Structure formats: structure tokens, C-alpha cells
C-alpha positions in Angstrom: 0.0 0.0 0.0 2.9 2.4 0.7 4.2 1.8 -2.7 0.9 2.7 -4.2 0.7 5.8 -2.0 4.3 6.8 -3.1 3.4 6.3 -6.8 0.1 8.4 -6.4 2.0 11.1 -4.6 4.7 11.3 -7.3 2.1 11.4 -10.0 0.2 14.2 -8.2 3.4 16.2 -7.9 4.0 15.8 -11.6 0.5 16.7 -12.6 0.4 19.7 -10.4 3.6 21.0 -12.0 2.2 20.4 -15.5 -1.0 22.1 -14.5 1.0 25.2 -13.4 2.5 25.3 -16.9 -0.9 24.9 -18.5 -2.3 27.7 -16.4 0.5 30.0 -17.5 0.0 29.1 -21.2 -3.8 29.5 -20.8 -3.3 32.9 -19.3 -1.1 33.9 -22.3 -3.5 32.5 -24.8 -6.6 34.1 -23.2 -4.8 37.5 -23.4 -3.8 36.9 -27.0 -7.3 35.9 -27.9 -8.7 39.1 -26.3 -6.1 41.2 -28.1 -6.9 39.5 -31.4 -10.6 40.1 -30.8 -10.1 43.8 -30.2 -7.9 44.0 -33.3 -10.6 42.3 -35.3 -13.2 44.8 -34.1 -11.1 47.7 -35.0 -9.8 46.4 -38.3 -13.2 45.0 -39.5 -11.4 42.7 -42.0 -11.9 39.1 -42.7 -8.3 38.3 -42.0 -8.4 40.0 -38.6 -11.6 38.1 -37.8 -10.0 34.8 -38.9 -7.0 35.5 -36.7 -9.3 36.2 -33.8 -11.2 32.9 -34.3 -7.9 31.0 -34.5 -6.6 32.6 -31.3 -9.9 31.8 -29.5 -9.7 28.2 -30.7 -6.2 27.8 -29.2 -7.3 29.4 -25.9 -10.4 27.1 -25.8 -8.2 24.0 -26.5 -5.9 24.9 -23.7 -8.9 25.4 -21.4 -10.0 21.9 -22.2 -6.5 20.6 -21.5 -6.6 22.3 -18.2 -9.9 20.6 -17.3 -8.3 17.2 -18.1 -5.4 17.9 -15.8 -7.6 19.2 -13.0 -9.9 16.1 -13.3 -6.9 13.8 -13.2 -5.6 15.6 -10.1 -9.0 15.3 -8.5 -9.1 11.5 -9.2 -5.6 11.0 -7.8 -6.4 13.0 -4.7 -9.4 10.8 -4.1 -7.2 7.7 -4.6 -4.6 9.1 -2.2 -7.3 9.8 0.4 -8.6 6.3 0.0 -5.1 4.8 0.5 -4.5 7.0 3.5 -7.9 5.9 5.0 -7.0 2.2 4.4 -3.6 2.7 6.0 -5.1 4.5 9.0 -7.7 1.7 9.4 -4.9 -1.0 9.3 -2.9 0.9 11.9 -5.9 1.3 14.1 -6.7 -2.5 13.8 -3.2 -3.4 15.1 
């Protein structure tokens, strides 16, 4: 059980670090999408509008990726809690 707990803890650490990177990238892409939207409103050209849509798609894709990481972290946290509960129960039974 300790091996499983160590593995889950290591994976959580990795995923949290990856989530931090995704958050940083998402922030950048959201800012870029907002800027492109403003440029499209000002320019009123098909090219500017296409660029705005493309930036928004990238930001939306990164947002979906963030949700995947957050969900995986939530699952691992629940697994970690279950392992800790089982370990505590075993220790109490001794």
C-alpha cells in the first residue's frame, strides 16, 4: 500500500507541475485571444476576424486541456485519500 501511495503522490506532484504550466499558457492564450478580438473589431477585416477565431480556438483547446489535468488531479487526490484511510484503518486495527 505504501508503494501505491508513493506512486500516487509522485504522479500528483508531476500533474500539479504540469497544471501550473498549462495555467500559465492558458493565461497567455486568453490574453492573446482578447487582443486579437479587439484588433478584429477595430480592423473589421476578414483576415483579422479569422486570426481572432484562431486565437480563440487555441485558448479554448488549452482550457479543455486544463480541465483534463484538473480532473486527473482530483481523481488522484481521491485515490490518495482512500489509500490513507485504508492505512489508518490498518494501523488502528493493530
